Steps between C-alpha positions, in 0.01 A plus 500: 500500500261271684763427764533871581125527559512209738793663688314831532183329613705303754649825637159659536360191671786501755438865582814655347411820331710559192609843633671338802688258276626790285622686812685194622662455160604869495660476847676182400630670186645790708670263743638294212628818329674619816670163554617477138614865506706444817652188347597689183658784701690250718634315194600829332696613809660155537620483139615865507724435802633180339575693180685775689714240680574319175579820314747617770676163485508524120644853523772380738582211265535737205719741700724212617540382141583855385746536788675183381506632142654828624784299657587315176746761360681509836541122500665478159712816471820324613493273197520807274739733681709525815320818609231511765145598415301727730157652458228659707167322461168661589213254548141606424384437859655477847621146560606283790758249375664220700782288358568150625727226378396137476798288602345173381391628161699702251299820509445826680153583624352848479199565721336814370186697575371846434485733799124457538303356792303264277804377309635149554860380478595340171799262488701499179793267433808615310752234403760688295599806706709567809330784685646667808258730674328575825122502513380790287227751567402781266482588134855612408779242481862526397617181330861427409687190399857385531660199335651237726837366385661196667754510285254472209160667475247306709192721470366846572390596847207741523473748785176684571481800733184691593636737763839636599786251481856546621828320433736501799874485422443414135810425287605766247373293204150480654504873582590578139218280366244653735605853402472404133144374556383845611266363764413738783340224712828316541749682717869446572531743791291352777436668828419243767 
């Protein structure tokens, strides 16, 4: 308590009125509040953009995993029966899908992203499927599989089509199988 009296008496002896000190403290408080407020807004915007980028990558990872799971029945149907399996698959969002094959490793790489400007490509490795497809764009896909026999069953090949597809001069056995599938995206009568 005595120290405070000495401080006040020192202020008065130096010619600082207490009102001026309070004004200076108030202005300093406003400047400090503005700086801290701007910092908080900057950090909020920074973390929000980081979260959006992370969440789009997480969404693409989940969709790639679900895409792989959707292909599982097509990869194992040949072990059960000699028939082909075909099915139309509708994804929840429009996708851009690129398929590449790693010649050094023993896997196929799927690069997948949602059709969104902020979305990033997500690479997903599949090691137990043989996929034959062009790059896909859209939401609706027609997937069918065919067993490969050399003279014994090797594995099932998976074909994925997103648009119109045409077989030119297909053998009668292939024509019969395609007609049995009932797919309107795969055509046997092509007009060039």
